[in-house]
All heavy atoms as a GROMACS GRO file, in nm:
protein
  459
    1MET      N    1  -5.421   2.468  -2.752
    1MET     CA    2  -5.437   2.610  -2.724
    1MET      C    3  -5.554   2.669  -2.797
    1MET      O    4  -5.572   2.644  -2.916
    1MET     CB    5  -5.307   2.683  -2.768
    1MET     CG    6  -5.311   2.827  -2.739
    1MET     SD    7  -5.146   2.894  -2.774
    1MET     CE    8  -5.188   3.064  -2.787
    2LEU      N    9  -5.642   2.735  -2.734
    2LEU     CA   10  -5.758   2.797  -2.795
    2LEU      C   11  -5.731   2.935  -2.829
    2LEU      O   12  -5.672   3.016  -2.757
    2LEU     CB   13  -5.875   2.790  -2.690
    2LEU     CG   14  -6.006   2.851  -2.733
    2LEU    CD1   15  -6.060   2.766  -2.848
    2LEU    CD2   16  -6.100   2.856  -2.618
    3GLN      N   17  -5.765   2.973  -2.958
    3GLN     CA   18  -5.743   3.107  -3.004
    3GLN      C   19  -5.876   3.176  -3.026
    3GLN      O   20  -5.974   3.113  -3.074
    3GLN     CB   21  -5.669   3.109  -3.138
    3GLN     CG   22  -5.527   3.064  -3.131
    3GLN     CD   23  -5.455   3.076  -3.264
    3GLN    OE1   24  -5.512   3.040  -3.368
    3GLN    NE2   25  -5.336   3.128  -3.262
    4THR      N   26  -5.890   3.302  -2.990
    4THR     CA   27  -6.007   3.378  -3.010
    4THR      C   28  -5.970   3.514  -3.075
    4THR      O   29  -5.861   3.564  -3.048
    4THR     CB   30  -6.086   3.405  -2.882
    4THR    OG1   31  -6.007   3.476  -2.794
    4THR    CG2   32  -6.132   3.268  -2.820
    5LYS      N   33  -6.062   3.568  -3.155
    5LYS     CA   34  -6.045   3.702  -3.209
    5LYS      C   35  -6.180   3.774  -3.189
    5LYS      O   36  -6.282   3.726  -3.235
    5LYS     CB   37  -6.019   3.688  -3.363
    5LYS     CG   38  -5.886   3.634  -3.394
    5LYS     CD   39  -5.849   3.642  -3.539
    5LYS     CE   40  -5.717   3.584  -3.569
    5LYS     NZ   41  -5.687   3.589  -3.715
    6PRO      N   42  -6.181   3.884  -3.124
    6PRO     CA   43  -6.304   3.953  -3.082
    6PRO      C   44  -6.389   4.000  -3.202
    6PRO      O   45  -6.508   3.999  -3.189
    6PRO     CB   46  -6.262   4.065  -2.993
    6PRO     CG   47  -6.116   4.081  -3.017
    6PRO     CD   48  -6.060   3.951  -3.072
    7LYS      N   49  -6.327   4.040  -3.313
    7LYS     CA   50  -6.409   4.093  -3.419
    7LYS      C   51  -6.390   4.017  -3.555
    7LYS      O   52  -6.389   4.072  -3.659
    7LYS     CB   53  -6.373   4.241  -3.440
    7LYS     CG   54  -6.413   4.329  -3.327
    7LYS     CD   55  -6.395   4.471  -3.359
    7LYS     CE   56  -6.440   4.559  -3.243
    7LYS     NZ   57  -6.433   4.700  -3.270
    8ALA      N   58  -6.377   3.889  -3.541
    8ALA     CA   59  -6.356   3.805  -3.659
    8ALA      C   60  -6.481   3.794  -3.743
    8ALA      O   61  -6.592   3.784  -3.685
    8ALA     CB   62  -6.305   3.667  -3.620
    9LEU      N   63  -6.469   3.795  -3.872
    9LEU     CA   64  -6.584   3.772  -3.962
    9LEU      C   65  -6.588   3.625  -3.998
    9LEU      O   66  -6.496   3.567  -4.057
    9LEU     CB   67  -6.565   3.855  -4.094
    9LEU     CG   68  -6.671   3.836  -4.203
    9LEU    CD1   69  -6.808   3.880  -4.148
    9LEU    CD2   70  -6.634   3.926  -4.317
   10LEU      N   71  -6.689   3.555  -3.950
   10LEU     CA   72  -6.702   3.411  -3.969
   10LEU      C   73  -6.818   3.379  -4.062
   10LEU      O   74  -6.923   3.449  -4.062
   10LEU     CB   75  -6.728   3.344  -3.838
   10LEU     CG   76  -6.622   3.363  -3.730
   10LEU    CD1   77  -6.667   3.297  -3.600
   10LEU    CD2   78  -6.489   3.301  -3.772
   11ILE      N   79  -6.810   3.274  -4.141
   11ILE     CA   80  -6.914   3.218  -4.223
   11ILE      C   81  -6.924   3.070  -4.202
   11ILE      O   82  -6.824   3.006  -4.167
   11ILE     CB   83  -6.900   3.250  -4.378
   11ILE    CG1   84  -6.776   3.183  -4.433
   11ILE    CG2   85  -6.894   3.405  -4.400
   11ILE    CD1   86  -6.767   3.186  -4.585
   12PRO      N   87  -7.042   3.011  -4.223
   12PRO     CA   88  -7.053   2.863  -4.215
   12PRO      C   89  -6.963   2.803  -4.322
   12PRO      O   90  -6.961   2.847  -4.439
   12PRO     CB   91  -7.198   2.838  -4.238
   12PRO     CG   92  -7.265   2.966  -4.210
   12PRO     CD   93  -7.171   3.074  -4.243
   13ARG      N   94  -6.894   2.699  -4.289
   13ARG     CA   95  -6.801   2.628  -4.380
   13ARG      C   96  -6.867   2.583  -4.508
   13ARG      O   97  -6.808   2.590  -4.618
   13ARG     CB   98  -6.734   2.514  -4.310
   13ARG     CG   99  -6.610   2.473  -4.379
   13ARG     CD  100  -6.524   2.382  -4.293
   13ARG     NE  101  -6.403   2.352  -4.362
   13ARG     CZ  102  -6.297   2.301  -4.308
   13ARG    NH1  103  -6.299   2.273  -4.176
   13ARG    NH2  104  -6.191   2.274  -4.376
   14PRO      N  105  -6.994   2.531  -4.510
   14PRO     CA  106  -7.056   2.492  -4.637
   14PRO      C  107  -7.072   2.606  -4.738
   14PRO      O  108  -7.093   2.576  -4.858
   14PRO     CB  109  -7.190   2.439  -4.594
   14PRO     CG  110  -7.173   2.402  -4.452
   14PRO     CD  111  -7.078   2.498  -4.394
   15LEU      N  112  -7.062   2.730  -4.698
   15LEU     CA  113  -7.074   2.845  -4.794
   15LEU      C  114  -6.942   2.864  -4.873
   15LEU      O  115  -6.938   2.936  -4.971
   15LEU     CB  116  -7.114   2.972  -4.723
   15LEU     CG  117  -7.250   2.979  -4.661
   15LEU    CD1  118  -7.275   3.113  -4.598
   15LEU    CD2  119  -7.360   2.938  -4.758
   16LEU      N  120  -6.833   2.805  -4.829
   16LEU     CA  121  -6.705   2.824  -4.895
   16LEU      C  122  -6.686   2.720  -5.008
   16LEU      O  123  -6.696   2.605  -4.990
   16LEU     CB  124  -6.597   2.805  -4.791
   16LEU     CG  125  -6.454   2.847  -4.829
   16LEU    CD1  126  -6.442   2.995  -4.857
   16LEU    CD2  127  -6.359   2.809  -4.717
   17LEU      N  128  -6.660   2.772  -5.126
   17LEU     CA  129  -6.637   2.688  -5.247
   17LEU      C  130  -6.489   2.682  -5.270
   17LEU      O  131  -6.419   2.781  -5.279
   17LEU     CB  132  -6.702   2.748  -5.368
   17LEU     CG  133  -6.855   2.779  -5.362
   17LEU    CD1  134  -6.894   2.861  -5.475
   17LEU    CD2  135  -6.930   2.642  -5.363
   18ASN      N  136  -6.438   2.558  -5.291
   18ASN     CA  137  -6.297   2.535  -5.329
   18ASN      C  138  -6.198   2.610  -5.237
   18ASN      O  139  -6.094   2.657  -5.282
   18ASN     CB  140  -6.275   2.582  -5.477
   18ASN     CG  141  -6.357   2.510  -5.574
   18ASN    OD1  142  -6.384   2.393  -5.554
   18ASN    ND2  143  -6.405   2.578  -5.675
   19ASP      N  144  -6.235   2.623  -5.111
   19ASP     CA  145  -6.149   2.687  -5.009
   19ASP      C  146  -6.113   2.831  -5.028
   19ASP      O  147  -6.034   2.887  -4.954
   19ASP     CB  148  -6.020   2.607  -4.990
   19ASP     CG  149  -6.039   2.473  -4.922
   19ASP    OD1  150  -6.142   2.461  -4.843
   19ASP    OD2  151  -5.961   2.380  -4.939
   20SER      N  152  -6.167   2.898  -5.131
   20SER     CA  153  -6.127   3.038  -5.155
   20SER      C  154  -6.234   3.118  -5.223
   20SER      O  155  -6.207   3.233  -5.266
   20SER     CB  156  -6.002   3.044  -5.231
   20SER     OG  157  -6.020   2.988  -5.362
   21THR      N  158  -6.359   3.070  -5.239
   21THR     CA  159  -6.461   3.144  -5.317
   21THR      C  160  -6.592   3.132  -5.239
   21THR      O  161  -6.622   3.030  -5.180
   21THR     CB  162  -6.478   3.086  -5.456
   21THR    OG1  163  -6.348   3.085  -5.521
   21THR    CG2  164  -6.571   3.167  -5.537
   22VAL      N  165  -6.670   3.243  -5.241
   22VAL     CA  166  -6.806   3.240  -5.187
   22VAL      C  167  -6.901   3.292  -5.292
   22VAL      O  168  -6.858   3.360  -5.389
   22VAL     CB  169  -6.820   3.321  -5.055
   22VAL    CG1  170  -6.738   3.259  -4.944
   22VAL    CG2  171  -6.778   3.465  -5.080
   23LEU      N  172  -7.027   3.270  -5.277
   23LEU     CA  173  -7.124   3.312  -5.373
   23LEU      C  174  -7.211   3.420  -5.303
   23LEU      O  175  -7.278   3.390  -5.203
   23LEU     CB  176  -7.212   3.194  -5.416
   23LEU     CG  177  -7.308   3.209  -5.533
   23LEU    CD1  178  -7.233   3.257  -5.656
   23LEU    CD2  179  -7.380   3.082  -5.557
   24ARG      N  180  -7.211   3.543  -5.356
   24ARG     CA  181  -7.295   3.648  -5.302
   24ARG      C  182  -7.442   3.622  -5.342
   24ARG      O  183  -7.472   3.549  -5.435
   24ARG     CB  184  -7.252   3.784  -5.356
   24ARG     CG  185  -7.127   3.834  -5.298
   24ARG     CD  186  -7.111   3.987  -5.329
   24ARG     NE  187  -6.991   4.033  -5.266
   24ARG     CZ  188  -6.906   4.120  -5.320
   24ARG    NH1  189  -6.934   4.167  -5.433
   24ARG    NH2  190  -6.804   4.157  -5.251
   25SER      N  191  -7.533   3.692  -5.276
   25SER     CA  192  -7.675   3.671  -5.299
   25SER      C  193  -7.715   3.717  -5.442
   25SER      O  194  -7.816   3.668  -5.495
   25SER     CB  195  -7.758   3.745  -5.197
   25SER     OG  196  -7.728   3.882  -5.200
   26ASP      N  197  -7.626   3.798  -5.509
   26ASP     CA  198  -7.660   3.841  -5.647
   26ASP      C  199  -7.607   3.743  -5.746
   26ASP      O  200  -7.616   3.767  -5.867
   26ASP     CB  201  -7.608   3.983  -5.675
   26ASP     CG  202  -7.455   3.995  -5.662
   26ASP    OD1  203  -7.387   3.890  -5.636
   26ASP    OD2  204  -7.404   4.111  -5.675
   27GLY      N  205  -7.544   3.634  -5.700
   27GLY     CA  206  -7.491   3.534  -5.793
   27GLY      C  207  -7.348   3.547  -5.825
   27GLY      O  208  -7.285   3.462  -5.892
   28GLN      N  209  -7.281   3.653  -5.784
   28GLN     CA  210  -7.145   3.684  -5.813
   28GLN      C  211  -7.052   3.600  -5.724
   28GLN      O  212  -7.070   3.596  -5.605
   28GLN     CB  213  -7.114   3.831  -5.795
   28GLN     CG  214  -6.968   3.870  -5.825
   28GLN     CD  215  -6.943   4.015  -5.796
   28GLN    OE1  216  -7.027   4.086  -5.742
   28GLN    NE2  217  -6.821   4.060  -5.827
   29GLN      N  218  -6.950   3.537  -5.786
   29GLN     CA  219  -6.852   3.462  -5.709
   29GLN      C  220  -6.743   3.557  -5.668
   29GLN      O  221  -6.697   3.638  -5.746
   29GLN     CB  222  -6.797   3.346  -5.791
   29GLN     CG  223  -6.889   3.235  -5.810
   29GLN     CD  224  -6.819   3.114  -5.874
   29GLN    OE1  225  -6.702   3.111  -5.902
   29GLN    NE2  226  -6.900   3.010  -5.899
   30VAL      N  227  -6.700   3.549  -5.546
   30VAL     CA  228  -6.598   3.637  -5.489
   30VAL      C  229  -6.490   3.553  -5.426
   30VAL      O  230  -6.516   3.462  -5.341
   30VAL     CB  231  -6.664   3.731  -5.380
   30VAL    CG1  232  -6.557   3.824  -5.323
   30VAL    CG2  233  -6.776   3.809  -5.442
   31ARG      N  234  -6.362   3.584  -5.462
   31ARG     CA  235  -6.248   3.517  -5.400
   31ARG      C  236  -6.229   3.583  -5.259
   31ARG      O  237  -6.230   3.703  -5.247
   31ARG     CB  238  -6.123   3.534  -5.481
   31ARG     CG  239  -6.126   3.441  -5.603
   31ARG     CD  240  -5.992   3.439  -5.681
   31ARG     NE  241  -5.878   3.386  -5.606
   31ARG     CZ  242  -5.848   3.257  -5.587
   31ARG    NH1  243  -5.928   3.166  -5.638
   31ARG    NH2  244  -5.740   3.229  -5.523
   32VAL      N  245  -6.201   3.496  -5.162
   32VAL     CA  246  -6.178   3.546  -5.030
   32VAL      C  247  -6.051   3.484  -4.974
   32VAL      O  248  -5.999   3.378  -5.024
   32VAL     CB  249  -6.297   3.504  -4.934
   32VAL    CG1  250  -6.423   3.585  -4.970
   32VAL    CG2  251  -6.319   3.359  -4.928
   33LYS      N  252  -5.994   3.553  -4.877
   33LYS     CA  253  -5.880   3.496  -4.806
   33LYS      C  254  -5.929   3.448  -4.672
   33LYS      O  255  -6.001   3.521  -4.597
   33LYS     CB  256  -5.770   3.607  -4.789
   33LYS     CG  257  -5.644   3.558  -4.715
   33LYS     CD  258  -5.541   3.665  -4.711
   33LYS     CE  259  -5.420   3.608  -4.634
   33LYS     NZ  260  -5.314   3.710  -4.621
   34THR      N  261  -5.896   3.325  -4.636
   34THR     CA  262  -5.945   3.264  -4.514
   34THR      C  263  -5.834   3.261  -4.410
   34THR      O  264  -5.715   3.267  -4.443
   34THR     CB  265  -5.996   3.120  -4.539
   34THR    OG1  266  -5.889   3.042  -4.586
   34THR    CG2  267  -6.109   3.120  -4.636
   35GLY      N  268  -5.884   3.253  -4.284
   35GLY     CA  269  -5.785   3.245  -4.173
   35GLY      C  270  -5.815   3.117  -4.096
   35GLY      O  271  -5.819   3.007  -4.154
   36LEU      N  272  -5.839   3.130  -3.968
   36LEU     CA  273  -5.870   3.015  -3.885
   36LEU      C  274  -5.999   2.947  -3.928
   36LEU      O  275  -6.092   3.013  -3.978
   36LEU     CB  276  -5.877   3.056  -3.741
   36LEU     CG  277  -5.751   3.120  -3.680
   36LEU    CD1  278  -5.784   3.170  -3.538
   36LEU    CD2  279  -5.637   3.023  -3.680
   37ARG      N  280  -6.008   2.812  -3.901
   37ARG     CA  281  -6.130   2.742  -3.935
   37ARG      C  282  -6.144   2.625  -3.843
   37ARG      O  283  -6.044   2.574  -3.786
   37ARG     CB  284  -6.131   2.698  -4.082
   37ARG     CG  285  -6.022   2.601  -4.118
   37ARG     CD  286  -6.029   2.561  -4.261
   37ARG     NE  287  -5.988   2.666  -4.350
   37ARG     CZ  288  -6.016   2.668  -4.476
   37ARG    NH1  289  -6.072   2.565  -4.538
   37ARG    NH2  290  -5.979   2.771  -4.553
   38ASP      N  291  -6.267   2.581  -3.824
   38ASP     CA  292  -6.293   2.451  -3.755
   38ASP      C  293  -6.388   2.380  -3.842
   38ASP      O  294  -6.411   2.408  -3.955
   38ASP     CB  295  -6.340   2.476  -3.612
   38ASP     CG  296  -6.475   2.545  -3.603
   38ASP    OD1  297  -6.551   2.556  -3.702
   38ASP    OD2  298  -6.510   2.597  -3.493
   39TYR      N  299  -6.452   2.278  -3.785
   39TYR     CA  300  -6.539   2.192  -3.867
   39TYR      C  301  -6.671   2.261  -3.901
   39TYR      O  302  -6.739   2.212  -3.986
   39TYR     CB  303  -6.565   2.059  -3.796
   39TYR     CG  304  -6.644   2.070  -3.666
   39TYR    CD1  305  -6.779   2.056  -3.666
   39TYR    CD2  306  -6.579   2.104  -3.549
   39TYR    CE1  307  -6.851   2.064  -3.549
   39TYR    CE2  308  -6.650   2.115  -3.430
   39TYR     CZ  309  -6.782   2.097  -3.429
   39TYR     OH  310  -6.856   2.110  -3.311
   40ARG      N  311  -6.706   2.374  -3.838
   40ARG     CA  312  -6.831   2.438  -3.871
   40ARG      C  313  -6.816   2.579  -3.934
   40ARG      O  314  -6.895   2.616  -4.020
   40ARG     CB  315  -6.912   2.457  -3.738
   40ARG     CG  316  -6.965   2.336  -3.676
   40ARG     CD  317  -7.040   2.359  -3.554
   40ARG     NE  318  -6.975   2.467  -3.474
   40ARG     CZ  319  -7.045   2.544  -3.390
   40ARG    NH1  320  -7.169   2.531  -3.366
   40ARG    NH2  321  -6.974   2.639  -3.324
   41MET      N  322  -6.716   2.652  -3.886
   41MET     CA  323  -6.703   2.795  -3.932
   41MET      C  324  -6.568   2.818  -3.989
   41MET      O  325  -6.466   2.754  -3.960
   41MET     CB  326  -6.725   2.887  -3.810
   41MET     CG  327  -6.858   2.864  -3.740
   41MET     SD  328  -7.000   2.901  -3.840
   41MET     CE  329  -7.001   3.082  -3.834
   42VAL      N  330  -6.563   2.925  -4.077
   42VAL     CA  331  -6.436   2.974  -4.140
   42VAL      C  332  -6.424   3.124  -4.122
   42VAL      O  333  -6.522   3.198  -4.143
   42VAL     CB  334  -6.439   2.941  -4.292
   42VAL    CG1  335  -6.316   2.997  -4.361
   42VAL    CG2  336  -6.455   2.797  -4.319
   43GLU      N  337  -6.305   3.164  -4.083
   43GLU     CA  338  -6.278   3.306  -4.066
   43GLU      C  339  -6.249   3.363  -4.202
   43GLU      O  340  -6.166   3.307  -4.279
   43GLU     CB  341  -6.160   3.329  -3.970
   43GLU     CG  342  -6.113   3.471  -3.956
   43GLU     CD  343  -5.989   3.493  -3.887
   43GLU    OE1  344  -5.908   3.393  -3.873
   43GLU    OE2  345  -5.962   3.612  -3.849
   44ILE      N  346  -6.308   3.481  -4.234
   44ILE     CA  347  -6.281   3.549  -4.366
   44ILE      C  348  -6.187   3.668  -4.329
   44ILE      O  349  -6.232   3.762  -4.255
   44ILE     CB  350  -6.406   3.594  -4.435
   44ILE    CG1  351  -6.495   3.478  -4.459
   44ILE    CG2  352  -6.373   3.673  -4.559
   44ILE    CD1  353  -6.440   3.370  -4.553
   45VAL      N  354  -6.067   3.668  -4.380
   45VAL     CA  355  -5.971   3.774  -4.348
   45VAL      C  356  -5.982   3.888  -4.451
   45VAL      O  357  -5.961   4.006  -4.413
   45VAL     CB  358  -5.828   3.713  -4.354
   45VAL    CG1  359  -5.721   3.815  -4.328
   45VAL    CG2  360  -5.819   3.599  -4.247
   46ALA      N  361  -6.010   3.859  -4.578
   46ALA     CA  362  -6.023   3.959  -4.680
   46ALA      C  363  -6.120   3.915  -4.785
   46ALA      O  364  -6.135   3.797  -4.816
   46ALA     CB  365  -5.885   3.991  -4.742
   47GLY      N  366  -6.184   4.010  -4.856
   47GLY     CA  367  -6.272   3.977  -4.967
   47GLY      C  368  -6.420   3.996  -4.941
   47GLY      O  369  -6.499   4.011  -5.034
   48LEU      N  370  -6.459   4.001  -4.812
   48LEU     CA  371  -6.602   4.026  -4.776
   48LEU      C  372  -6.610   4.130  -4.668
   48LEU      O  373  -6.512   4.151  -4.592
   48LEU     CB  374  -6.662   3.893  -4.723
   48LEU     CG  375  -6.692   3.783  -4.813
   48LEU    CD1  376  -6.753   3.674  -4.738
   48LEU    CD2  377  -6.788   3.830  -4.920
   49SER      N  378  -6.725   4.190  -4.659
   49SER     CA  379  -6.751   4.283  -4.543
   49SER      C  380  -6.868   4.223  -4.469
   49SER      O  381  -6.944   4.135  -4.513
   49SER     CB  382  -6.790   4.424  -4.597
   49SER     OG  383  -6.922   4.421  -4.645
   50PRO      N  384  -6.892   4.272  -4.345
   50PRO     CA  385  -7.002   4.218  -4.262
   50PRO      C  386  -7.136   4.243  -4.329
   50PRO      O  387  -7.233   4.174  -4.296
   50PRO     CB  388  -6.988   4.293  -4.133
   50PRO     CG  389  -6.842   4.332  -4.123
   50PRO     CD  390  -6.798   4.361  -4.267
   51ASN      N  391  -7.148   4.335  -4.426
   51ASN     CA  392  -7.272   4.369  -4.487
   51ASN      C  393  -7.307   4.282  -4.610
   51ASN      O  394  -7.414   4.290  -4.659
   51ASN     CB  395  -7.277   4.512  -4.526
   51ASN     CG  396  -7.272   4.606  -4.406
   51ASN    OD1  397  -7.321   4.574  -4.301
   51ASN    ND2  398  -7.200   4.718  -4.421
   52ASP      N  399  -7.207   4.204  -4.658
   52ASP     CA  400  -7.230   4.115  -4.775
   52ASP      C  401  -7.324   4.004  -4.739
   52ASP      O  402  -7.315   3.947  -4.634
   52ASP     CB  403  -7.098   4.059  -4.827
   52ASP     CG  404  -7.012   4.162  -4.894
   52ASP    OD1  405  -7.066   4.252  -4.965
   52ASP    OD2  406  -6.889   4.153  -4.879
   53GLU      N  407  -7.423   3.977  -4.828
   53GLU     CA  408  -7.513   3.865  -4.813
   53GLU      C  409  -7.471   3.756  -4.904
   53GLU      O  410  -7.437   3.776  -5.017
   53GLU     CB  411  -7.656   3.905  -4.848
   53GLU     CG  412  -7.714   4.009  -4.749
   53GLU     CD  413  -7.863   4.042  -4.780
   53GLU    OE1  414  -7.929   3.960  -4.844
   53GLU    OE2  415  -7.902   4.148  -4.744
   54LEU      N  416  -7.467   3.634  -4.851
   54LEU     CA  417  -7.419   3.518  -4.923
   54LEU      C  418  -7.536   3.420  -4.947
   54LEU      O  419  -7.633   3.424  -4.873
   54LEU     CB  420  -7.309   3.448  -4.847
   54LEU     CG  421  -7.183   3.532  -4.811
   54LEU    CD1  422  -7.085   3.446  -4.726
   54LEU    CD2  423  -7.121   3.592  -4.929
   55GLN      N  424  -7.519   3.336  -5.045
   55GLN     CA  425  -7.619   3.231  -5.068
   55GLN      C  426  -7.537   3.102  -5.075
   55GLN      O  427  -7.419   3.093  -5.108
   55GLN     CB  428  -7.695   3.250  -5.195
   55GLN     CG  429  -7.618   3.235  -5.323
   55GLN     CD  430  -7.708   3.258  -5.449
   55GLN    OE1  431  -7.819   3.309  -5.435
   55GLN    NE2  432  -7.662   3.212  -5.562
   56ALA      N  433  -7.608   2.991  -5.039
   56ALA     CA  434  -7.548   2.860  -5.043
   56ALA      C  435  -7.532   2.813  -5.187
   56ALA      O  436  -7.616   2.843  -5.270
   56ALA     CB  437  -7.632   2.761  -4.968
   57PRO      N  438  -7.418   2.746  -5.217
   57PRO     CA  439  -7.403   2.696  -5.354
   57PRO      C  440  -7.504   2.583  -5.380
   57PRO      O  441  -7.545   2.512  -5.290
   57PRO     CB  442  -7.259   2.647  -5.356
   57PRO     CG  443  -7.226   2.619  -5.211
   57PRO     CD  444  -7.308   2.715  -5.133
   58ASN      N  445  -7.536   2.563  -5.504
   58ASN     CA  446  -7.626   2.453  -5.550
   58ASN      C  447  -7.547   2.326  -5.534
   58ASN      O  448  -7.425   2.318  -5.571
   58ASN     CB  449  -7.671   2.472  -5.692
   58ASN     CG  450  -7.763   2.589  -5.706
   58ASN    OD1  451  -7.835   2.626  -5.617
   58ASN    ND2  452  -7.759   2.655  -5.822
   59PRO      N  453  -7.614   2.219  -5.486
   59PRO     CA  454  -7.542   2.091  -5.470
   59PRO      C  455  -7.503   2.026  -5.599
   59PRO      O  456  -7.547   2.055  -5.704
   59PRO     CB  457  -7.640   2.001  -5.397
   59PRO     CG  458  -7.770   2.075  -5.393
   59PRO     CD  459  -7.746   2.214  -5.444
   0.00000   0.00000   0.00000
């Protein structure tokens, strides 16, 4: 069964640290609540707004 949400906030999966944290562009780590996910994208249910800018974590 395919699920869709018209206004879901999605981020690329590599931006998610430890399944519950993202890194803002100012270097601040923010805990987020995730929802649906696939191999490329993760739905953010709480903790971010569409205006937040993120940066990729250092390898």
